[in-house]
Structure formats: C-alpha cells, structure tokens
N, C-alpha and C positions, 0 to 999 in steps of 0.2 A: 543518512546517506542521501546524496543529491540525486533525485530522479532526473534522468536525461531525456527519456522518451516514454510516452504512453502509447502502446500499440493498440491495446483494447481496454477501454474503460470498464470498470466493474458494473455489472447489472445482474439482477436476480435471475438465476437460471443459467448465467454465463460464467465466464472467467475473466480475470483481469490479467494483463500482460504488460510489464514495465521493464525498462532498462535503467540501470543506475551505475554511477561511477564507482570504481573500486576505491575504498577509503584510503588506502595507502599509495596506490598507483593511479590516481584519478586521471592523470594525463595520458595513460597508456592502456588501461584495461577497463572494459565495461562488462557488466554482468546483467543477466535478465532473470526475471521471476514470472512464472505463470501460476496463478492461484488455483486452488481447487474450486469446484463449483460454488458460486456465491449463493448462499441460502437466504440471506437477508442483509439489508444495509440499514444501519442505525446511525443517526446523527446525534452527537453529544450536545447537551445544553451548553450555551455559550459561557455560562458561569460555572461549569463543572471543572474543578481543579485538575482532574485527570486529563481533560482535553488538552491542556498545555503540555503535559508530559507524554501524551500519546498512549497512555495506559488505560483509557476508558473503553475502548472498543472490545467487544467480546465476539467469540466465535461460537455461534449457537449450533449445536449438533443434534 
C-alpha cells in the first residue's frame, strides 16, 4: 500500500502514525494506522533476501 503521509515517525518509546491509500479506492479513501509503542527498531542487512519482500522485520515482545 502506498503511504501518503507520515504524521509521526517511529521512535523507540513512541508510536508511529501513517496515512495510506485504500488499495481499491485509492482516489477516494484514505486510511490511517497508529502503531503500538515501539520497543526497538532494527535495520535489515542490505543483502538480506527478506528485506526485499518486507518479511524480515520482527516484533520483539
């Protein structure tokens, strides 16, 4: 999904808040998501095959 706005960038101890287009009615509807509290931020290695698919990030609880 195409992110249209970032209201609050993620930072440890805070929350992220993004707006994105509706995949089917992108010209008419926009949705938003506010994350739970960010516990850590991890960058994937550039050569990680999961980085391209977006499946490498984990939610540490």
